C-alpha positions as CSV (number, residue, x, y, z in Angstrom):
1,X,-17.5,3.5,-43.4
2,X,-19.9,5.7,-41.6
3,X,-19.3,3.9,-38.3
4,X,-15.6,4.4,-38.6
5,X,-16.1,8.1,-38.9
6,X,-18.3,8.1,-35.8
7,X,-15.7,6.1,-33.9
8,X,-13.0,8.5,-34.8
9,X,-15.1,11.5,-33.7
10,X,-15.9,9.7,-30.4
11,X,-12.2,8.9,-29.9
12,X,-11.3,12.6,-30.4
13,X,-14.0,13.7,-28.0
14,X,-12.7,11.3,-25.3
15,X,-9.1,12.4,-25.9
16,X,-10.2,16.1,-25.6
17,X,-12.1,15.4,-22.4
18,X,-9.1,13.5,-21.0
19,X,-6.8,16.4,-21.8
20,X,-9.1,19.0,-20.3
21,X,-9.4,17.0,-17.1
22,X,-5.6,16.7,-16.9
23,X,-5.2,20.4,-17.6
24,X,-7.7,21.1,-14.8
25,X,-5.8,19.0,-12.3
26,X,-2.5,20.5,-13.4
27,X,-3.8,24.0,-13.0
28,X,-5.1,23.3,-9.5
29,X,-1.7,21.8,-8.5
30,X,0.2,24.8,-9.9
31,X,-2.3,27.4,-8.5
32,X,-3.3,28.8,-11.8
33,X,-6.8,29.5,-13.1
34,X,-8.1,27.5,-16.1
35,X,-9.6,29.7,-18.9
36,X,-11.2,28.6,-22.1
37,X,-9.7,25.2,-22.4
38,X,-6.6,23.2,-21.4
39,X,-3.9,25.4,-23.0
40,X,-4.9,28.9,-21.8
41,X,-4.1,29.5,-18.2
42,X,-3.3,32.6,-16.1
43,X,-1.5,32.8,-12.8
44,X,-3.6,33.7,-9.8
45,X,-2.0,36.2,-7.4
46,X,-1.7,34.6,-3.9
47,X,-4.0,36.2,-1.4
48,X,-2.4,38.5,1.1
49,X,-2.9,37.6,4.7
50,X,-5.9,39.5,5.9
51,X,-4.6,39.6,9.4
52,X,-1.9,42.2,8.7
53,X,-4.4,44.9,7.7
54,X,-6.8,44.2,10.5
55,X,-3.8,44.0,12.9
56,X,-2.8,47.6,12.2
57,X,-6.4,48.8,12.0
58,X,-7.1,47.4,15.5
59,X,-3.9,48.7,16.9
60,X,-4.4,51.3,19.7
61,X,-1.6,53.9,19.7
62,X,0.1,54.4,23.0
63,X,2.4,57.3,22.3
64,X,2.8,60.1,19.8
65,X,5.3,58.1,17.9
66,X,2.8,55.3,17.4
67,X,0.2,57.8,16.1
68,X,2.8,59.2,13.7
69,X,3.6,55.7,12.4
70,X,-0.1,54.9,11.9
71,X,-0.5,58.2,10.0
72,X,2.6,57.3,7.9
73,X,1.0,53.9,7.1
74,X,-2.3,55.4,6.0
75,X,-0.4,57.8,3.7
76,X,1.5,54.9,2.3
77,X,-1.7,53.0,1.6
78,X,-3.2,56.0,-0.2
79,X,0.0,56.6,-2.2
80,X,0.0,52.9,-3.3
81,X,-3.7,53.1,-4.3
82,X,-2.9,56.2,-6.4
83,X,-0.1,54.2,-8.1
84,X,2.8,56.3,-6.6
85,X,4.7,53.3,-5.3
86,X,4.9,49.6,-6.4
87,X,3.8,46.7,-4.3
88,X,7.3,45.5,-3.3
89,X,8.2,49.0,-1.9
90,X,4.9,49.2,-0.1
91,X,5.4,45.8,1.5
92,X,8.9,46.7,2.6
93,X,7.8,50.0,4.2
94,X,4.8,48.3,5.8
95,X,7.0,45.7,7.4
96,X,9.3,48.4,8.8
97,X,6.3,50.2,10.3
98,X,5.0,47.0,11.8
99,X,8.4,46.3,13.4
100,X,8.6,49.8,14.8
101,X,5.1,49.4,16.3
102,X,6.2,46.1,17.8
103,X,3.5,44.1,16.0
104,X,4.2,40.5,15.4
105,X,3.8,39.4,11.8
């Protein structure tokens, strides 16, 4: 009888490891982060392209209009950090500024 209990425990351990491995593979495919076991996952926010921020930071203004747009963009960034506007609105306004500056996205 004792060996049967051990076999059952081993079987459960193997099954748990198999499920954890499958959950890990599934989370990698779906782009989610695996936390505390196979059933608890959270979504990972996709990274923003770093090129957009560096593109506008490295932009040299040619005219007064360009300087005004860059100033507007820096105010938008500060407003977003303070929680005044949401991410979607910020992205929309940022894209408009990029288009007005003639920067390719």
